[in-house]
Every structure is written in C-alpha cells, then in structure tokens.
N, C-alpha and C positions, 0 to 999 in steps of 0.2 A: 502494498496499501504506502501510496506518495503521502514525505510528508507538510503539511500546510505549513505554511509559516504561519498565515490568518485566519481566525477565522470568517466569512461572511459578513464587510458591511457595510453598510446599505448610506449612501452619501446623497440627503437628505434634496429637496430639492430639485433632483437630477434623477430621484427613481432610478438609479445607477446603484445592482450592489455588485461588488468585488474583495475579491480570494486573490493572495499573490500563492505563486508556488515554485518553489526547483520542476527542470523538463522531469519529471518521472523517465526512467529508465527506457518504458513501452511511448514514448514518444520522443525520443529522445531522435532514431531516424528522419520523421517525419520535420520538426525541425528543423534537423541537419541540412535536409531535399530544398524547403525554403528560405534558410538564409545561407545558400554554403558559406559566404564570407565572415563567416562566426564561425565557421568551425576547427577545433584547435586551437581559437581564445584562448586566455585565460579569464576567470572570474566568473563563467556559466550563462545561462539564461537564467532569469526571473521567467513566469508563463502570469499576468495580470488576467484574471480572466470575468471579465463582464456580463453581469446581464443586467438588463433591464425588465422592467415591467410593462406591458406592452398597453394598452386600452379595447383593446380589441382582441379573438381569442385568434393568434396565427396562424390556425389551422387549418379554417378557413382561409375561402378565395373573393377578388372582388374588389368593386374603389375606395371603398373606407380602407381597407385590408390592404391593398399597396399603396397608399395614403401614411398609413399608420407606419408599415416598416419605410416607409421616406421618411419619417420623420426621427421614427429608431437610429435609422440609417445617422444620419447629418448630426442627431448632439451622437451618436458617439462619435462619428467623426471630428464631431469638432473640439468635443474632450481629449481626444486621441492626443490630435497635433498637438492640441496646446503640452497636453499632459510631456509629450517629445520636442517640443522648443522650451521644454523645462529642466528637464533630463540631460539636453544638450551641453545650454548652461554650466552644468556641475561635471560636462564631458563626458557622460554617460551616451555609449547606441541607447536606437529603440525601433519598435517598431510595430505594427497593424495589420491587420489582413483585415480584408475586405470582406465584407459580413457575404454579402452578392456573391463574389470569385469563388472566396479562401483564401486570395494567391496577396503577396505583401502588398500593401501601399507604399512604402516610401522606396523601394532598394525593388531594385527591378531584376534581381540577378540570378532571379527559378519563377523557369512556369510550376512547381510545386504547389501540390492543393494540402493547405492546414487544414484536419477533420477538427471541427468543429466539435459537433458530436460526440466525438467519438471520446475527444479529448476532454469532456467536459462528467463522461462518465465516471473515468476514469478520477478526474484529479476531484468532482464532486460528489460522483456516484450518484448522479441522476439518470432517472431513469429516459428512457429512448424509446419511441415510435417512429409508425410509419404511416405518414401522414402524403399518399399518392406515391410521388415516385418518387419522392423531399425522406429523409429521416430529424424525426426531429423529436430536439430533450422534455424534459416536462421539469420544471421545477417544482421543486415539493412545497412550496403552499400557495406559487401563482397560476401551475402545471402549465397550458400551452401558449397562455400570456407571454412572452418572454420572448429578452430577443437577444441572445447570446454574441458576444466579441470579442474576438482575444485582442492582446496585448503584449512586447515582447520587452525587454531590459536588461542591458550586462546592468544595469545599478543593484547592486545590494536589498534585499528585501528590504529591508526598515527605512531604505534612503527610499523609495522608489513611494514604501506606504506614508512615507511624508508629501515628499510630496506633493503626491493622490490628493493628500487630506487639503495640504491648503490652496493646491485648485479651484477643488470641493467648495471650500470658504471664499474665494475670492469671486469665482462665482455667484455664488450665492449675495456677496454685496455689490454687484455688476444686476443681479434680478432688482434691486430693492429700489 
C-alpha cells in the first residue's frame, strides 16, 4: 500500500480536495513514460491528486454536463498554473495532466497517457465504475459528482502542501 503524506484536505471556496503522495511502485513506469525528462533526477516526484466536487452527475451526458466539465477544467487549470508558477519561483519543477486527454500540459516530451482512474484507485482506494466507454472513479462521499485531476512536482510534500494552502488563501482573498 502507498503511504499517504497527508489526509485529504478540502480547500474551501474552491470545492477542491487534494492529497500529496509519493509515486507508488505500481505507477512508477506510467509516470516515467509521461515525464521521461524527469527519470533519474534526484528527489523523485510527488503526486498531488485533486478532486473537485461537481454540481452535476458527470456520468450523465448533455449540454449541462459538458458545461460543468468545462467549468471544472478551468478551475483546475487556473489553480494548477498558479501553483506551477509559485513552485517554479522556489526552484521546483512541476507539471499537470490535462484531464481530457491524459497528456501532460506543460512538458511536451511525451505522448504517453496518464491513467488517472487507476492511480486514484491505488492512491486513495476509490472504487471505479464503467460509464459507457469510460472508466470513472467514485468518490466515497460525492459518488460520480467528482472531477479528478493530477499535478506533479519534485518539491518535497510539505513544501507542496504549504504552497497549495497559501495559494488557496490568496485565491479566497481575491474573491472577497
């Protein structure tokens, strides 16, 4: 079983929860395929696994669901770009996965797809379900009202955690 560096932390105002993990052995090859330029670099990588609570059941289809997925994608990408910038200021590498394609958003050195569903079942023990041609994760509280997305960094877990909390605080201040 993979050690969780932290229990799930919910960022209020963003409806986003996250956990920080070391890359488990079961996913080391997947992560190396997505980020080949990071292989063998000291310090290893941490996975920041995020889940946003959706306003609709994302198993369903239709315009409302498409709009909700777009909204959730925008929230994640805005948050991830800002977190990337903050970690870069401290000299750390980071990247994140496009939830639509499974490809890395910043580094373009691979066309390998990261399997977020199987990673979530390994990292957090989430159950999976089939929805048409898609595998989806079921959040223990939110069920299929969940939008998972993944961020990677070589920052130590506590550094990543502090940067995430500070960013959430700043984003709340901006909204007020």
